[in-house]
SEBA-728511 format. One record per residue (C-alpha): residue in one letter; x, y, z. Coordinates in steps of 0.25 Angstrom, whole numbers, plus 5000, padded with zeros to 4 digits. Example, Ala and Ser with C-alpha at 12.3 -4.5 7.8 and 13.67 -1.06 7.14 Angstrom:
NODE  res     u     v     w
NODE    A  5049  4982  5031
NODE    S  5055  4996  5029
END
This chain:
NODE  res     u     v     w
NODE    M  4930  4975  5004
NODE    L  4915  4977  5005
NODE    V  4907  4968  4996
NODE    S  4892  4970  4993
NODE    Y  4885  4956  4993
NODE    K  4874  4962  4984
NODE    W  4885  4968  4974
NODE    L  4892  4954  4973
NODE    N  4878  4948  4970
NODE    E  4878  4956  4957
NODE    Y  4889  4948  4952
NODE    L  4887  4934  4958
NODE    D  4875  4926  4963
NODE    L  4876  4926  4978
NODE    S  4861  4925  4980
NODE    N  4863  4911  4988
NODE    V  4875  4917  4996
NODE    T  4873  4926  5008
NODE    P  4883  4937  5011
NODE    K  4887  4929  5024
NODE    E  4889  4916  5016
NODE    L  4897  4924  5005
NODE    A  4906  4930  5016
NODE    D  4909  4917  5023
NODE    T  4912  4911  5009
NODE    M  4922  4922  5005
NODE    S  4929  4922  5019
NODE    V  4932  4907  5017
NODE    T  4937  4909  5002
NODE    G  4947  4920  5005
NODE    I  4941  4933  5006
NODE    E  4938  4937  5021
NODE    V  4924  4943  5024
NODE    E  4925  4953  5035
NODE    G  4910  4954  5037
NODE    I  4896  4957  5030
NODE    E  4888  4969  5032
NODE    V  4874  4971  5028
NODE    P  4871  4986  5029
NODE    E  4856  4985  5033
NODE    D  4859  4976  5045
NODE    G  4854  4982  5058
NODE    L  4845  4992  5051
NODE    K  4830  4991  5050
NODE    K  4818  4999  5046
NODE    I  4825  5008  5037
NODE    V  4817  5012  5025
NODE    V  4816  5021  5013
NODE    G  4809  5034  5015
NODE    E  4805  5045  5006
NODE    V  4805  5059  5012
NODE    M  4791  5065  5007
NODE    E  4792  5078  5015
NODE    C  4804  5085  5022
NODE    I  4802  5098  5030
NODE    P  4811  5105  5041
NODE    H  4809  5101  5055
NODE    P  4801  5112  5062
NODE    D  4810  5112  5074
NODE    S  4824  5109  5068
NODE    D  4833  5115  5057
NODE    H  4839  5102  5053
NODE    L  4828  5092  5054
NODE    S  4818  5088  5043
NODE    V  4804  5082  5045
NODE    C  4802  5072  5034
NODE    Q  4790  5064  5029
NODE    V  4795  5051  5024
NODE    D  4788  5040  5016
NODE    I  4793  5027  5021
NODE    G  4783  5018  5013
NODE    E  4772  5019  5023
NODE    D  4758  5026  5022
NODE    E  4762  5038  5030
NODE    L  4774  5047  5029
NODE    S  4784  5046  5041
NODE    Q  4790  5058  5047
NODE    I  4805  5058  5050
NODE    V  4813  5069  5055
NODE    C  4827  5070  5048
NODE    G  4839  5078  5050
NODE    A  4846  5075  5037
NODE    P  4850  5088  5029
NODE    N  4847  5081  5016
NODE    V  4833  5076  5019
NODE    K  4822  5081  5009
NODE    Q  4809  5077  5003
NODE    G  4808  5067  4992
NODE    I  4820  5058  4995
NODE    K  4821  5043  4999
NODE    V  4828  5041  5013
NODE    I  4831  5031  5023
NODE    V  4821  5030  5034
NODE    A  4824  5023  5047
NODE    L  4810  5020  5053
NODE    P  4806  5020  5068
NODE    G  4812  5007  5074
NODE    S  4823  5006  5063
NODE    R  4837  5003  5066
NODE    I  4848  5011  5059
NODE    T  4863  5010  5060
NODE    G  4869  5008  5074
NODE    N  4856  5001  5078
NODE    V  4850  5014  5080
NODE    K  4834  5013  5082
NODE    I  4826  5024  5075
NODE    K  4814  5028  5083
NODE    K  4802  5037  5080
NODE    G  4804  5050  5087
NODE    K  4803  5065  5086
NODE    M  4813  5075  5082
NODE    R  4811  5089  5086
NODE    G  4796  5086  5088
NODE    Q  4794  5080  5074
NODE    V  4791  5065  5073
NODE    S  4802  5057  5066
NODE    N  4798  5042  5062
NODE    G  4812  5037  5060
NODE    M  4824  5042  5053
NODE    I  4829  5046  5039
NODE    C  4843  5040  5038
NODE    S  4856  5043  5032
NODE    L  4865  5031  5027
NODE    E  4874  5032  5040
NODE    E  4862  5029  5048
NODE    L  4861  5016  5040
NODE    G  4875  5012  5043
NODE    F  4882  5018  5031
NODE    S  4896  5024  5034
NODE    D  4898  5039  5032
NODE    S  4909  5036  5023
NODE    V  4900  5029  5013
NODE    V  4888  5038  5013
NODE    P  4887  5047  5001
NODE    K  4891  5061  5004
NODE    E  4878  5068  5000
NODE    Y  4871  5059  5011
NODE    S  4882  5060  5021
NODE    E  4875  5071  5029
NODE    G  4861  5066  5028
NODE    I  4851  5055  5024
NODE    Y  4852  5046  5012
NODE    Y  4843  5047  5000
NODE    L  4838  5034  4995
NODE    P  4835  5031  4980
NODE    A  4822  5037  4975
NODE    D  4816  5023  4971
NODE    A  4818  5018  4986
NODE    V  4804  5013  4991
NODE    N  4799  5020  5003
NODE    G  4798  5011  5015
NODE    S  4807  5000  5010
NODE    P  4820  4997  5017
NODE    V  4832  5005  5013
NODE    F  4842  4994  5013
NODE    S  4841  4989  4999
NODE    Y  4842  5003  4993
NODE    L  4855  5005  5001
NODE    E  4860  4991  4999
NODE    M  4861  4989  5014
NODE    D  4855  4975  5012
NODE    D  4868  4971  5006
NODE    S  4879  4963  5013
NODE    I  4892  4970  5012
NODE    I  4904  4959  5014
NODE    E  4917  4965  5019
NODE    L  4929  4957  5013
NODE    S  4943  4957  5019
NODE    I  4951  4957  5006
NODE    T  4966  4953  5007
NODE    P  4976  4960  4999
NODE    N  4978  4948  4989
NODE    R  4963  4948  4986
NODE    A  4962  4962  4981
NODE    D  4953  4957  4969
NODE    A  4942  4956  4980
NODE    L  4942  4971  4982
NODE    S  4931  4972  4972
NODE    I  4917  4967  4970
NODE    R  4921  4960  4957
NODE    G  4932  4953  4964
NODE    V  4923  4948  4976
NODE    A  4913  4943  4965
NODE    H  4924  4935  4959
NODE    E  4928  4929  4973
NODE    V  4913  4926  4977
NODE    G  4911  4920  4963
NODE    A  4922  4911  4965
NODE    I  4917  4906  4978
NODE    Y  4903  4904  4973
NODE    R  4907  4899  4959
NODE    Q  4901  4911  4952
NODE    K  4906  4920  4941
NODE    P  4903  4935  4944
NODE    V  4895  4943  4934
NODE    F  4898  4957  4933
NODE    N  4889  4968  4928
NODE    D  4897  4980  4925
NODE    E  4890  4992  4919
NODE    P  4893  4991  4903
NODE    L  4902  5002  4898
NODE    I  4896  5011  4887
NODE    E  4906  5020  4881
NODE    D  4904  5033  4873
NODE    A  4911  5034  4859
NODE    K  4919  5046  4864
NODE    K  4933  5041  4869
NODE    A  4939  5043  4882
NODE    S  4953  5045  4877
NODE    D  4948  5058  4870
NODE    K  4945  5063  4884
NODE    I  4958  5058  4892
NODE    A  4972  5053  4890
NODE    V  4977  5043  4901
NODE    S  4992  5040  4903
NODE    V  5000  5033  4914
NODE    T  5014  5037  4917
NODE    D  5018  5023  4923
NODE    T  5010  5011  4921
NODE    A  5017  5004  4933
NODE    D  5009  5015  4942
NODE    S  4996  5013  4934
NODE    P  4996  5000  4925
NODE    A  4981  5003  4921
NODE    Y  4974  5017  4920
NODE    Q  4962  5021  4912
NODE    I  4952  5032  4911
NODE    R  4937  5032  4906
NODE    I  4930  5044  4904
NODE    I  4915  5046  4907
NODE    E  4908  5059  4902
NODE    N  4895  5066  4906
NODE    V  4894  5060  4920
NODE    K  4884  5065  4930
NODE    I  4889  5064  4944
NODE    E  4878  5060  4954
NODE    P  4876  5050  4966
NODE    S  4877  5036  4962
NODE    P  4865  5027  4961
NODE    Q  4860  5020  4974
NODE    W  4866  5006  4971
NODE    L  4880  5012  4969
NODE    Q  4880  5020  4982
NODE    N  4875  5008  4989
NODE    R  4885  4999  4984
NODE    L  4897  5009  4987
NODE    M  4891  5012  5001
NODE    N  4891  4997  5004
NODE    E  4905  4996  5000
NODE    G  4909  5007  5009
NODE    I  4911  5018  4998
NODE    R  4904  5032  4998
NODE    P  4896  5035  4986
NODE    I  4901  5048  4979
NODE    N  4895  5049  4965
NODE    N  4891  5041  4953
NODE    V  4906  5041  4947
NODE    V  4914  5039  4960
NODE    D  4904  5029  4965
NODE    V  4906  5021  4952
NODE    T  4921  5021  4954
NODE    N  4920  5015  4968
NODE    Y  4910  5005  4963
NODE    I  4919  5000  4953
NODE    L  4931  5000  4963
NODE    L  4922  4990  4971
NODE    L  4917  4982  4959
NODE    F  4930  4980  4952
NODE    G  4941  4984  4962
NODE    Q  4946  4994  4952
NODE    P  4948  5008  4958
NODE    L  4943  5019  4948
NODE    H  4944  5034  4949
NODE    A  4935  5045  4942
NODE    F  4940  5058  4938
NODE    D  4932  5071  4934
NODE    Y  4938  5072  4920
NODE    D  4935  5087  4919
NODE    K  4944  5089  4932
NODE    L  4956  5082  4927
NODE    G  4960  5094  4919
NODE    S  4966  5086  4907
NODE    Q  4963  5075  4898
NODE    E  4974  5067  4903
NODE    I  4976  5057  4914
NODE    L  4991  5053  4918
NODE    V  4994  5043  4929
NODE    R  5008  5046  4935
NODE    R  5016  5047  4948
NODE    A  5014  5059  4956
NODE    T  5025  5069  4958
NODE    T  5030  5072  4972
NODE    G  5023  5084  4978
NODE    E  5011  5083  4968
NODE    E  4998  5085  4975
NODE    L  4984  5079  4973
NODE    I  4971  5083  4980
NODE    T  4964  5069  4982
NODE    L  4949  5067  4983
NODE    D  4949  5068  4998
NODE    G  4954  5082  4997
NODE    E  4968  5080  5002
NODE    T  4980  5085  4994
NODE    R  4990  5074  4992
NODE    E  5005  5077  4989
NODE    L  5009  5066  4980
NODE    T  5022  5058  4978
NODE    E  5029  5050  4966
NODE    E  5023  5038  4973
NODE    N  5009  5042  4969
NODE    I  5002  5039  4956
NODE    V  4993  5050  4952
NODE    I  4982  5052  4941
NODE    T  4985  5065  4934
NODE    N  4978  5074  4923
NODE    G  4991  5074  4916
NODE    T  4997  5084  4926
NODE    K  4991  5084  4940
NODE    P  4986  5072  4948
NODE    V  4971  5070  4949
NODE    A  4971  5057  4957
NODE    L  4980  5049  4966
NODE    A  4980  5036  4958
NODE    G  4973  5024  4965
NODE    V  4971  5032  4978
NODE    M  4962  5044  4976
NODE    G  4957  5054  4966
NODE    G  4960  5069  4965
NODE    A  4951  5080  4969
NODE    N  4954  5087  4956
NODE    S  4947  5076  4948
NODE    E  4936  5072  4958
NODE    I  4922  5068  4953
NODE    T  4912  5079  4957
NODE    D  4897  5082  4953
NODE    E  4902  5090  4941
NODE    T  4910  5079  4935
NODE    T  4905  5075  4921
NODE    T  4917  5067  4915
NODE    I  4924  5056  4922
NODE    A  4938  5050  4920
NODE    L  4937  5036  4926
NODE    E  4950  5030  4930
NODE    A  4953  5015  4931
NODE    A  4968  5011  4934
NODE    M  4978  5002  4941
NODE    F  4989  5008  4949
NODE    D  5002  5003  4956
NODE    K  4997  4997  4969
NODE    V  5010  5001  4976
NODE    S  5009  5016  4973
NODE    I  4994  5016  4976
NODE    R  4997  5010  4990
NODE    R  5008  5020  4993
NODE    T  5000  5032  4988
NODE    S  4988  5027  4997
NODE    K  4997  5026  5009
NODE    Q  5004  5039  5006
NODE    F  4991  5047  5006
NODE    N  4983  5038  5016
NODE    L  4973  5036  5005
NODE    R  4967  5021  5005
NODE    S  4956  5020  4996
NODE    E  4948  5008  4989
NODE    S  4955  5011  4977
NODE    S  4969  5012  4982
NODE    S  4967  4999  4990
NODE    R  4963  4992  4977
NODE    F  4975  4997  4969
NODE    E  4984  4993  4980
NODE    K  4979  4979  4980
NODE    G  4977  4977  4965
NODE    I  4966  4978  4955
NODE    N  4960  4969  4944
NODE    Q  4968  4974  4932
NODE    A  4958  4967  4923
NODE    T  4946  4976  4927
NODE    I  4952  4990  4927
NODE    A  4946  4994  4914
NODE    Q  4933  4986  4917
NODE    A  4931  4993  4930
NODE    N  4933  5007  4923
NODE    E  4923  5003  4912
NODE    A  4913  4998  4923
NODE    A  4915  5011  4930
NODE    A  4913  5020  4918
NODE    A  4901  5013  4914
NODE    L  4894  5014  4928
NODE    I  4898  5029  4929
NODE    A  4892  5032  4915
NODE    K  4879  5025  4920
NODE    L  4878  5032  4933
NODE    S  4882  5046  4928
NODE    G  4877  5046  4914
NODE    G  4891  5048  4909
NODE    T  4897  5043  4896
NODE    V  4910  5034  4896
NODE    L  4919  5038  4885
NODE    S  4925  5027  4876
NODE    G  4937  5019  4881
NODE    A  4946  5020  4893
NODE    V  4959  5029  4892
NODE    E  4970  5020  4897
NODE    G  4984  5025  4902
NODE    A  4988  5011  4906
NODE    T  4983  4997  4904
NODE    I  4986  4984  4911
NODE    T  4982  4971  4905
NODE    A  4977  4961  4916
NODE    E  4983  4948  4914
NODE    N  4979  4934  4920
NODE    V  4988  4927  4929
NODE    E  4990  4912  4927
NODE    V  4994  4903  4938
NODE    T  4997  4888  4937
NODE    I  4995  4878  4948
NODE    E  4994  4863  4949
NODE    L  4981  4857  4956
NODE    E  4990  4848  4965
NODE    R  4997  4861  4970
NODE    I  4983  4867  4974
NODE    N  4979  4854  4981
NODE    R  4992  4853  4988
NODE    Y  4991  4867  4994
NODE    L  4976  4866  4998
NODE    G  4977  4851  5002
NODE    T  4965  4848  4993
NODE    Q  4962  4838  4982
NODE    L  4956  4848  4972
NODE    S  4953  4842  4958
NODE    V  4955  4850  4945
NODE    E  4940  4851  4944
NODE    E  4939  4858  4958
NODE    V  4950  4868  4955
NODE    N  4944  4871  4942
NODE    E  4931  4874  4948
NODE    L  4938  4883  4958
NODE    L  4946  4891  4947
NODE    D  4933  4892  4939
NODE    A  4926  4898  4952
NODE    L  4938  4908  4952
NODE    Q  4936  4911  4937
NODE    F  4951  4908  4935
NODE    D  4954  4903  4921
NODE    Y  4963  4890  4921
NODE    S  4968  4878  4914
NODE    V  4972  4865  4920
NODE    D  4981  4854  4914
NODE    E  4982  4842  4923
NODE    E  4980  4849  4936
NODE    H  4989  4861  4932
NODE    Y  4982  4874  4932
NODE    S  4984  4887  4925
NODE    I  4975  4897  4931
NODE    V  4972  4911  4925
NODE    I  4970  4921  4935
NODE    P  4962  4934  4931
NODE    P  4967  4948  4934
NODE    R  4955  4949  4945
NODE    R  4963  4940  4954
NODE    W  4977  4947  4954
NODE    D  4980  4940  4967
NODE    I  4982  4926  4961
NODE    K  4996  4924  4955
NODE    I  5002  4911  4960
NODE    E  4998  4897  4963
NODE    A  4995  4900  4978
NODE    D  4985  4910  4974
NODE    I  4978  4899  4965
NODE    I  4978  4889  4977
NODE    E  4972  4900  4986
NODE    E  4961  4902  4976
NODE    V  4958  4888  4975
NODE    A  4957  4886  4990
NODE    R  4948  4898  4992
NODE    I  4938  4894  4982
NODE    Y  4938  4880  4985
NODE    G  4936  4884  5000
NODE    Y  4947  4885  5011
NODE    D  4937  4877  5020
NODE    R  4937  4865  5010
NODE    L  4952  4864  5011
NODE    P  4956  4851  5018
NODE    S  4963  4852  5032
NODE    T  4975  4843  5033
NODE    L  4986  4841  5044
NODE    P  5000  4843  5040
NODE    S  5008  4831  5036
NODE    G  5021  4826  5041
NODE    E  5028  4823  5054
NODE    T  5021  4829  5066
NODE    V  5030  4837  5075
NODE    A  5025  4841  5089
NODE    G  5026  4856  5091
NODE    S  5032  4862  5103
NODE    L  5037  4875  5108
NODE    T  5051  4880  5108
NODE    K  5057  4883  5121
NODE    E  5056  4898  5118
NODE    Q  5042  4897  5114
NODE    S  5038  4889  5126
NODE    L  5045  4899  5135
NODE    T  5038  4911  5128
NODE    R  5025  4905  5131
NODE    K  5029  4903  5146
NODE    V  5034  4918  5146
NODE    R  5020  4922  5141
NODE    S  5013  4914  5152
NODE    I  5022  4919  5163
NODE    L  5020  4934  5159
NODE    E  5005  4932  5158
NODE    G  5005  4925  5171
NODE    S  5012  4938  5176
NODE    G  5000  4946  5171
NODE    A  5005  4951  5157
NODE    S  4997  4951  5145
NODE    E  5004  4948  5131
NODE    A  5004  4959  5121
NODE    I  5008  4958  5106
NODE    S  5013  4971  5100
NODE    Y  5017  4974  5086
NODE    A  5031  4970  5081
NODE    L  5031  4983  5072
NODE    T  5032  4996  5079
NODE    T  5038  5010  5077
NODE    E  5053  5013  5077
NODE    E  5052  5021  5090
NODE    K  5045  5009  5098
NODE    S  5054  4999  5092
NODE    S  5066  5006  5096
NODE    Q  5061  5007  5111
NODE    F  5065  4997  5122
NODE    Q  5076  4991  5114
NODE    M  5084  4980  5121
NODE    K  5095  4980  5110
NODE    E  5099  4989  5099
NODE    S  5093  4987  5086
NODE    Q  5089  4993  5073
NODE    L  5074  4994  5069
NODE    T  5068  4984  5059
NODE    R  5059  4992  5050
NODE    L  5047  4988  5041
NODE    D  5049  4992  5026
NODE    W  5034  4994  5025
NODE    P  5028  4997  5038
NODE    M  5013  4998  5039
NODE    S  5015  5010  5048
NODE    E  5026  5017  5056
NODE    D  5020  5011  5069
NODE    R  5024  4997  5064
NODE    S  5037  5000  5056
NODE    V  5048  4993  5064
NODE    L  5049  4980  5072
NODE    R  5050  4981  5087
NODE    M  5062  4980  5095
NODE    N  5055  4979  5108
NODE    L  5042  4974  5114
NODE    I  5040  4985  5124
NODE    S  5035  4996  5114
NODE    G  5024  4987  5109
NODE    L  5020  4984  5124
NODE    L  5020  4998  5127
NODE    D  5010  5001  5116
NODE    D  5001  4990  5121
NODE    V  5002  4996  5135
NODE    A  4998  5010  5129
NODE    Y  4986  5004  5122
NODE    N  4981  4997  5135
NODE    V  4984  5009  5144
NODE    A  4976  5018  5134
NODE    R  4964  5009  5136
NODE    K  4965  5009  5151
NODE    N  4971  4996  5152
NODE    T  4983  5001  5162
NODE    N  4987  4988  5169
NODE    I  4996  4981  5159
NODE    S  5006  4970  5158
NODE    F  5010  4966  5144
NODE    Y  5020  4956  5138
NODE    E  5024  4953  5124
NODE    I  5033  4943  5118
NODE    G  5038  4946  5104
NODE    N  5049  4949  5095
NODE    V  5058  4961  5094
NODE    F  5066  4964  5082
NODE    Y  5080  4969  5081
NODE    Q  5087  4973  5069
NODE    N  5102  4975  5068
NODE    N  5104  4976  5053
NODE    D  5100  4987  5044
NODE    S  5097  4977  5032
NODE    K  5083  4974  5030
NODE    K  5087  4960  5026
NODE    H  5090  4957  5040
NODE    L  5079  4952  5049
NODE    P  5078  4958  5063
NODE    L  5082  4950  5075
NODE    E  5069  4945  5083
NODE    E  5070  4944  5098
NODE    N  5058  4938  5106
NODE    H  5055  4948  5118
NODE    L  5046  4949  5130
NODE    G  5040  4963  5133
NODE    L  5032  4967  5145
NODE    A  5025  4979  5149
NODE    I  5017  4982  5162
NODE    T  5010  4995  5167
NODE    G  4999  4999  5176
NODE    L  4996  4991  5189
NODE    C  5000  4977  5193
NODE    A  4991  4977  5205
NODE    V  4977  4984  5205
NODE    K  4972  4991  5218
NODE    D  4962  4983  5226
NODE    W  4958  4981  5241
NODE    R  4972  4974  5243
NODE    Q  4982  4983  5236
NODE    K  4985  4996  5229
NODE    D  4988  4998  5214
NODE    Q  5001  4993  5211
NODE    K  5008  4998  5198
NODE    V  5018  4989  5190
NODE    D  5032  4993  5191
NODE    F  5046  4988  5187
NODE    Y  5045  4976  5197
NODE    T  5031  4972  5192
NODE    L  5037  4969  5178
NODE    K  5050  4964  5184
NODE    G  5042  4954  5192
NODE    I  5035  4949  5179
NODE    L  5049  4947  5172
NODE    E  5055  4940  5184
NODE    N  5043  4930  5185
NODE    L  5045  4927  5170
NODE    F  5060  4925  5173
NODE    D  5057  4916  5184
NODE    E  5047  4907  5176
NODE    L  5057  4906  5165
NODE    S  5068  4902  5175
NODE    V  5078  4913  5171
NODE    S  5076  4923  5183
NODE    D  5090  4919  5188
NODE    K  5096  4924  5176
NODE    I  5088  4938  5175
NODE    S  5094  4951  5180
NODE    Y  5090  4965  5179
NODE    Q  5099  4978  5177
NODE    P  5094  4992  5177
NODE    T  5095  5000  5164
NODE    T  5093  5013  5158
NODE    A  5097  5010  5144
NODE    M  5083  5009  5138
NODE    P  5077  5023  5136
NODE    E  5063  5018  5135
NODE    M  5063  5013  5150
NODE    H  5064  5020  5163
NODE    P  5078  5021  5167
NODE    G  5076  5018  5182
NODE    R  5066  5006  5180
NODE    T  5072  4998  5169
NODE    A  5081  4985  5170
NODE    D  5088  4976  5159
NODE    V  5084  4961  5161
NODE    Y  5096  4952  5160
NODE    F  5096  4937  5157
NODE    G  5110  4933  5163
NODE    E  5119  4943  5156
NODE    E  5110  4946  5144
NODE    K  5100  4957  5144
NODE    I  5087  4952  5140
NODE    G  5077  4964  5142
NODE    F  5073  4975  5151
NODE    I  5062  4979  5161
NODE    G  5057  4992  5166
NODE    Q  5048  5004  5165
NODE    V  5045  5011  5152
NODE    H  5051  5025  5152
NODE    P  5040  5035  5156
NODE    A  5043  5043  5143
NODE    V  5041  5031  5135
NODE    A  5029  5027  5143
NODE    K  5023  5041  5140
NODE    A  5026  5039  5125
NODE    Y  5018  5026  5125
NODE    D  5007  5033  5134
NODE    I  5008  5022  5145
NODE    P  5010  5023  5160
NODE    E  5022  5017  5168
NODE    T  5025  5004  5161
NODE    Y  5036  4993  5164
NODE    V  5041  4985  5152
NODE    A  5051  4973  5150
NODE    E  5057  4967  5138
NODE    L  5065  4954  5137
NODE    N  5072  4946  5126
NODE    L  5063  4934  5128
NODE    H  5071  4925  5118
NODE    G  5084  4926  5126
NODE    L  5076  4923  5139
NODE    L  5069  4911  5133
NODE    T  5080  4905  5126
NODE    A  5090  4905  5138
NODE    D  5093  4893  5146
NODE    N  5084  4894  5158
NODE    T  5085  4888  5171
NODE    E  5074  4878  5173
NODE    F  5066  4878  5186
NODE    V  5072  4869  5197
NODE    Y  5061  4864  5207
NODE    Q  5066  4861  5221
NODE    A  5059  4856  5233
NODE    V  5055  4867  5244
NODE    T  5066  4867  5254
NODE    K  5062  4862  5268
NODE    F  5072  4871  5275
NODE    P  5069  4885  5278
NODE    A  5074  4897  5270
NODE    V  5081  4909  5277
NODE    S  5080  4924  5273
NODE    R  5089  4935  5276
NODE    D  5088  4949  5273
NODE    I  5099  4959  5269
NODE    A  5099  4974  5267
NODE    L  5109  4981  5259
NODE    L  5113  4995  5257
NODE    V  5119  4996  5243
NODE    S  5121  5007  5232
NODE    E  5108  5011  5225
NODE    K  5115  5007  5212
NODE    V  5116  4992  5216
NODE    L  5106  4983  5210
NODE    N  5097  4973  5216
NODE    Q  5101  4963  5206
NODE    A  5115  4964  5209
NODE    L  5112  4963  5224
NODE    V  5104  4950  5222
NODE    E  5114  4944  5213
NODE    T  5125  4946  5224
NODE    I  5116  4940  5235
NODE    T  5113  4928  5226
NODE    Q  5127  4926  5223
NODE    S  5132  4927  5237
NODE    A  5121  4921  5246
NODE    G  5124  4907  5243
NODE    K  5116  4895  5237
NODE    Y  5105  4896  5248
NODE    L  5100  4909  5244
NODE    T  5086  4907  5238
NODE    A  5080  4921  5236
NODE    I  5083  4936  5237
NODE    Q  5072  4946  5239
NODE    L  5075  4961  5239
NODE    F  5065  4967  5249
NODE    D  5069  4981  5252
NODE    V  5076  4993  5244
NODE    Y  5077  5006  5252
NODE    Q  5084  5019  5249
NODE    G  5081  5030  5259
NODE    D  5086  5040  5270
NODE    S  5093  5029  5278
NODE    I  5100  5024  5265
NODE    E  5113  5031  5260
NODE    A  5111  5038  5247
NODE    G  5113  5030  5235
NODE    H  5111  5017  5242
NODE    K  5099  5008  5244
NODE    S  5095  4997  5254
NODE    M  5092  4983  5248
NODE    A  5086  4972  5257
NODE    Y  5086  4958  5252
NODE    S  5080  4945  5258
NODE    L  5088  4933  5255
NODE    T  5082  4919  5257
NODE    F  5091  4906  5259
NODE    A  5087  4892  5259
NODE    N  5094  4878  5259
NODE    P  5085  4867  5253
NODE    E  5094  4857  5261
NODE    A  5095  4862  5275
NODE    T  5092  4874  5284
NODE    L  5101  4886  5282
NODE    T  5109  4890  5294
NODE    D  5111  4904  5299
NODE    E  5126  4903  5296
NODE    E  5123  4899  5281
NODE    I  5113  4911  5280
NODE    N  5123  4921  5286
NODE    K  5134  4916  5278
NODE    A  5126  4918  5265
NODE    M  5122  4932  5270
NODE    A  5136  4936  5273
NODE    K  5140  4932  5259
NODE    V  5129  4940  5253
NODE    T  5133  4952  5262
NODE    T  5147  4952  5258
NODE    A  5144  4951  5243
NODE    L  5134  4962  5244
NODE    T  5144  4971  5251
NODE    D  5156  4968  5242
NODE    Q  5148  4968  5229
NODE    H  5138  4980  5231
NODE    G  5144  4987  5243
NODE    A  5131  4984  5250
NODE    V  5130  4987  5265
NODE    I  5122  4977  5273
NODE    R  5111  4985  5281
END
């Protein structure tokens, strides 16, 4: 919501309050201020000029040479390329040495041989957006009022010396989506009562009801609906003050009728719509639901196919407007319009929301209907608009408003005890102090022995319960004045649970391995949620998702990490190591009453290079073993590496079938590791990527073996190598387990140092070479002891795996 500081000053005395002070005060009383913009900031030496002579440029078919009066003794020659420049108009002139928008400096120069002392400007060159510039000036320069003084700064004529305050309005404070609502808010802060100066309505003796009949099929769709008739209007541009006000509020001026409806929208927060009465094709307005397949061409020229969810305004038979969202082209105000049918209404907020979403038509009007409007000022806003249209267009307002539905705005009464207010706020406010705050808010009330009965006016439809009253008292009293207190009661020293402590340790270990933490959305698409599943599960869907991309809860972490990888790769960050710790959600019941099972998982994703080329080494790409090394370091640090094993798998279609393994903790599968399938990687638009996902909860809650520290043995260790010829189907994991079980208690390490398949090896077989290290911490090992252990290893490998010792 954009609020003009000058406009507020028309209703309140803020002469002693600067815009910055006002913004700071509003921010600490509950309405956040996003920023303040002064349109003239950054501009200088831009004045009013009058074109005294305008002739075609002798060497150009689109330039004009103008003699411009800028308030000096002599005329200033300026070459202008605007198609609408002509003699006798007042224009915006940027003098030599001036600054226009974008910090562009204007210099004296020549254009096609003709001297140009500055520049005749359009509104865009002063910083106005294309979307707010009146259409008649969108392709050329802007005409200033005829009474503008030559040579004077232009800023006051365009109200560019105003301060525009941008408010961030939360859904519960829709009353502040209007200047009057903001005036009441500011009045409460500075203990003033706003005084509004609406144009008085003068009605003709002729009755509006003789010109039109209005009816509403269902008052639940439109609890309030009325039409006023204004005859003999003359459509022309709005006066300068109205155009300025709309442009500063981000709205394009159209004409004196449409501009008034937008002005009243901003002033009252009440959407209005003006129909060309003669184009309605009848003397009837009927508000009803559309029929399926019915069509309406809206003001943007689009043909809309309607459904029964849409509320429409009709001439009794065919639609002329999409209620609360956009008018129809068949009743649009044009230069030929002479009679106006002015609508003020209230529509069902749910229907308006669905309609605006259905047609992707979000407007200032629809947003206000969705959030709520002041029911007490519907008729008042219509009267003010009719009076101002009559004044600006020379029209006549017919007597009375023709109503199809009427709603009576009722006050809401809330009772509360003073003790309750003080208990919640931690204050010691007296009755007199609370009375003063309620007076500032302009709430009627009665108090009987600290028991309040407070009457809330319809303009504050957000206040209904005790908590709302407490909030209002706190806001106006000042959040910064509320006392700070420590919680009472027994103090308990906080500490982390074992799982929380280990989770922190996991983060530290992974970051020590070079990984960066990523946080992905828990909501995703059905397709991505179903990928990389570690267990069978149904989807957990949202009833009202914001978009299809965020419609179900995730069942894996990998798809989110791959999105993060794709985002980085697209921005030339190609060496990536990410991890994420977060919940995945499994649903095993169709009933929406059952919450999903949440599991805490760890996800990892790496791609690119793990070593970059320099004078010592070549580029080294990440691979399966790079990621496996990160995991093994994690398992070592968590003291669970002796319980971890890996088994090849082809069960997950999103993973490379020859480069993927399941991870087991004892007999339980806790995750997987491997390369993302090339087809999946292509779908994500990422290079070769390796991922792993573990059930972290199961890992962290297990009974882990604690580190046991031992003195370094003073006796020498002995290494023996053994090379085996085995079937290529035999796994390294199986061979290592066999060696460990048979080598005896002195075996301290096993290292696979060679794997070979080639011409000298029988087809279907492979050579595996291991280095075994033995050590006795209490004595020097003898050759006999070592030989005995190696013999047991050889026998076990031969018997269990058919190994041939090479």
